[in-house]
Every structure is written in C-alpha cells, then in structure tokens.
C-alpha positions as CSV (number, residue, x, y, z in Angstrom):
1,M,0.2,12.2,-78.2
2,T,-2.3,12.4,-75.4
3,A,-0.7,12.2,-71.3
4,T,-1.6,9.8,-69.4
5,D,0.3,10.1,-66.4
6,A,-0.5,12.6,-63.1
7,L,1.9,14.7,-61.7
8,S,2.1,14.3,-57.6
9,L,3.7,16.4,-55.7
10,K,5.0,14.4,-52.3
11,R,5.8,15.9,-49.2
12,L,7.6,18.9,-51.4
13,A,8.6,21.8,-49.4
14,V,10.7,25.1,-50.3
15,G,11.6,28.1,-48.7
16,E,9.2,28.8,-45.9
17,L,6.6,27.2,-47.8
18,A,5.1,23.8,-45.8
19,E,4.9,20.3,-47.1
20,V,2.8,19.7,-50.4
21,S,1.2,16.9,-51.3
22,L,-1.5,16.9,-54.1
23,T,-2.0,14.7,-57.4
24,I,-3.2,16.6,-60.9
25,A,-4.9,14.2,-63.1
26,P,-4.6,14.5,-66.8
27,G,-6.3,17.1,-68.2
28,E,-6.8,19.0,-64.8
29,V,-6.0,22.5,-64.2
30,H,-5.5,23.4,-60.4
31,C,-4.6,27.2,-59.8
32,L,-2.4,28.4,-57.2
33,S,-2.7,32.0,-56.0
34,G,-1.6,33.7,-52.8
35,P,0.2,36.9,-51.8
36,S,3.4,38.1,-53.8
37,G,6.4,36.7,-52.2
38,S,4.1,33.5,-50.7
39,G,6.2,31.1,-52.3
40,K,3.9,30.9,-55.8
41,S,6.8,31.0,-58.0
42,R,9.2,29.4,-56.0
43,L,6.7,26.1,-55.8
44,L,6.8,26.0,-59.5
45,R,10.5,26.2,-59.9
46,A,10.8,23.6,-57.3
47,V,8.0,21.6,-59.0
48,A,10.6,22.1,-62.3
49,D,14.0,20.9,-60.7
50,L,15.0,24.5,-60.7
51,E,15.2,25.3,-56.6
52,P,16.4,23.0,-53.6
53,H,13.6,21.5,-52.1
54,D,12.8,18.6,-49.7
55,G,10.1,15.9,-51.1
56,E,9.3,14.7,-54.3
57,A,7.6,15.3,-57.6
58,W,6.4,12.6,-59.8
59,L,5.0,12.6,-63.4
60,G,3.6,9.0,-63.4
61,E,5.9,6.1,-62.3
62,T,8.6,8.5,-63.1
63,A,10.3,10.1,-59.6
64,Q,11.8,14.0,-60.4
65,S,15.3,12.6,-58.9
66,S,15.7,10.1,-61.6
67,L,16.0,12.5,-64.3
68,A,18.7,14.9,-65.0
69,G,17.3,18.3,-64.6
70,H,17.4,19.3,-68.4
71,A,15.5,15.8,-68.8
72,W,12.9,16.4,-66.4
73,R,12.1,19.9,-68.0
74,A,11.8,18.6,-71.5
75,R,8.9,16.6,-69.8
76,V,7.7,18.6,-66.7
77,M,7.4,22.5,-68.8
78,L,7.6,25.8,-67.2
79,V,6.7,28.6,-68.6
80,P,8.1,31.6,-66.1
81,A,6.5,34.8,-66.1
82,E,9.4,36.3,-67.7
83,S,10.7,34.3,-70.5
84,Q,14.1,33.9,-71.7
85,W,15.2,34.5,-75.5
86,W,18.6,33.3,-77.3
87,G,18.3,33.7,-80.6
88,D,17.5,37.1,-82.4
89,T,14.6,36.1,-84.3
90,V,11.7,34.6,-83.3
91,G,11.7,31.8,-85.5
92,E,14.9,30.3,-83.8
93,H,12.8,29.4,-81.1
94,L,9.8,28.3,-82.6
95,A,10.9,25.7,-85.2
96,D,7.9,23.2,-84.3
97,A,5.4,25.8,-83.6
98,R,1.6,25.0,-85.1
99,L,0.7,27.8,-87.7
100,D,-2.9,27.3,-86.4
101,D,-1.7,27.9,-82.8
102,L,0.4,31.5,-83.9
103,E,-3.0,32.5,-85.8
104,T,-4.9,31.8,-82.6
105,L,-3.3,33.9,-80.6
106,G,-3.4,37.0,-83.1
107,F,0.2,36.3,-85.1
108,A,0.8,36.0,-88.9
109,A,3.3,33.2,-90.3
110,E,5.9,36.2,-90.7
111,V,6.1,36.5,-87.4
112,R,8.8,33.9,-87.6
113,D,10.6,36.8,-89.3
114,W,10.3,39.3,-86.8
115,Q,13.3,40.5,-84.6
116,V,12.9,39.5,-80.7
117,A,14.1,42.7,-79.7
118,R,10.5,44.1,-81.5
119,L,8.3,42.2,-79.4
120,S,6.4,43.9,-76.4
121,S,6.2,42.1,-73.3
122,G,2.4,40.6,-74.4
123,E,3.6,38.9,-77.8
124,K,7.0,37.6,-75.5
125,Q,4.3,36.0,-73.7
126,R,1.8,34.4,-75.9
127,L,4.8,33.3,-78.3
128,A,6.7,31.8,-75.3
129,L,3.4,29.9,-74.5
130,V,3.3,28.8,-78.2
131,R,6.9,27.3,-77.8
132,A,6.5,25.4,-74.6
133,L,3.5,23.6,-75.8
134,S,5.5,22.7,-79.4
135,R,8.0,20.9,-77.5
136,E,4.9,18.4,-76.4
137,P,5.7,18.0,-72.8
138,S,3.7,15.8,-70.5
139,A,2.8,18.3,-68.1
140,L,2.6,22.1,-67.7
141,L,3.8,24.6,-65.1
142,L,2.3,27.9,-66.1
143,D,3.3,31.3,-63.7
144,E,1.0,33.8,-64.3
145,P,0.8,33.3,-67.7
146,T,-1.4,36.0,-68.9
147,A,-0.5,38.6,-66.7
148,N,0.8,40.9,-69.5
149,L,-2.3,41.0,-71.6
150,D,-5.0,42.9,-72.0
151,D,-8.8,41.3,-70.8
152,A,-10.0,40.1,-74.0
153,T,-6.3,39.0,-75.3
154,A,-6.3,36.9,-71.6
155,R,-9.7,35.3,-72.6
156,R,-8.3,34.1,-76.1
157,V,-5.2,32.8,-74.6
158,E,-7.5,30.8,-71.5
159,A,-9.8,29.6,-74.4
160,W,-6.7,28.5,-76.3
161,L,-4.7,26.9,-73.4
162,G,-7.7,25.1,-72.1
163,A,-8.3,23.1,-75.6
164,R,-5.0,22.3,-75.9
165,I,-5.0,21.3,-72.4
166,R,-7.9,19.1,-72.8
167,E,-6.7,17.9,-76.0
168,R,-2.9,16.6,-74.9
169,G,-4.7,15.7,-71.4
170,W,-1.6,17.6,-69.5
171,P,-1.8,18.1,-65.9
172,V,-1.5,21.8,-65.1
173,I,-0.4,24.0,-62.2
174,W,-1.5,28.0,-63.1
175,V,-0.3,30.8,-60.9
176,A,-3.0,32.9,-61.3
177,H,-4.5,36.2,-59.2
178,D,-7.4,37.3,-60.9
179,P,-10.5,35.5,-59.2
180,A,-12.7,35.7,-62.4
181,Q,-9.6,34.1,-64.8
182,I,-9.3,31.4,-61.8
183,D,-13.3,30.4,-61.7
184,R,-13.0,30.2,-65.9
185,V,-10.2,27.7,-65.7
186,A,-9.5,25.7,-62.6
187,D,-10.7,22.2,-61.8
188,R,-9.4,23.1,-58.2
189,H,-7.9,26.4,-56.6
190,W,-5.3,26.0,-54.3
191,R,-4.0,29.7,-52.1
192,I,-0.9,29.8,-50.4
193,V,-1.9,31.1,-46.9
194,E,0.6,31.9,-44.1
195,G,3.3,29.3,-45.5
196,R,0.8,26.1,-46.2
197,L,-1.4,25.4,-49.3
198,E,-5.2,25.3,-48.7
199,E,-7.9,24.6,-50.8
200,A,-9.8,27.4,-52.0
201,G,-12.9,26.1,-53.7
202,A,-13.4,23.6,-56.9
203,W,-15.3,24.0,-60.2
204,A,-16.7,21.4,-62.4
C-alpha cells in the first residue's frame, strides 16, 4: 500500500521550541538539525504523541488528537535513537520483516535466531529500522537513524531508506547532524536556531 497522506504540523509547540507549522508531502524527506539540546528529539516525540505539546499534528484529514496514542503511533511511527527491545531473540521483533530488507542491510535470515543481547548498537539501529518499516506505517519519524554506523554502512542504509520511502510514499522527518548526509537525503532542511525552526535550504 502506498501512502497518500501528507504529515502536517499546525502551530505545534513543545518545550522551549516556538510554534512549528509545516507540511511534509507523501514521499518527501524533511531533515531537521540543530545543536544538542535544542529540541529536535522532543519535537519528534511530540509529533508521535509522546510529549505534551500545544498545537496539532495531522496525517491527511486525521488529527492526532482524534486517535488513541498507540493508534496514532502505528501510523506515524517514531524510530528513536535508542531502540527498545522486549523479547530475547531478534525474531520476536521481526515477525513481518522482509528478507530482502534484512539482506540489503547486511543480515542473513539466521539473524532472527540471534539473541538481542549479542547485538551491537549499530546492528540494533539497522534492525530497528527494518522492524519499523515492516509494520507498514503511513509516516516516519527518524531520530539520527545512522548515528551508530560507519560511513559505508550509513550510505547503505540511506540508499535503502530512500528507495523504500519513494516506493511507499511516506512523509518523513529525519533528524540528522551530518551536512553531507542532509545534502544527500533531504528534500528540505530545517534547523532549530535559538528556539525557532528555520529553513536552511532545499534540494531537488
């Protein structure tokens, strides 16, 4: 199923961040950058309905406030910088994962039998992305999804994510700190500067 709804923020404010109003069209990636502590992750958490906030987030004609939190997050899915794992084995978390996604990110089918405790931070990060995408959301919120990866692996993840985003038509907010990565993946780039969101540039 291809997503057809835009993700919109209407005068959304959280913490010290001033009101944010923007629209991410289906298949667009909007990168978000700013100093540590400026509110990037809090903004994503507010969009995911995990932080109290003012204003409203919309997915198409559906308001965040019209759905229970878990139902909204099933559609507007946050992949946090530190992923959560509740079962002992990887397979308990990846029931619907596509084998080609696992293989593209460097894993064989046997990864499902691995113990979560043996995973490195980079392996957890890649598998958390596979887990999120396998749940077929309607929009993605990505908090530094390649922060724990070496450059070559990060590039592989970028290419895979970009292809899946275009294929599925997801609107995406992607927190990033590397200007080169932002240049590669962003359709638009926003920076938090002194508590306000400012557009930093745009790429075709």
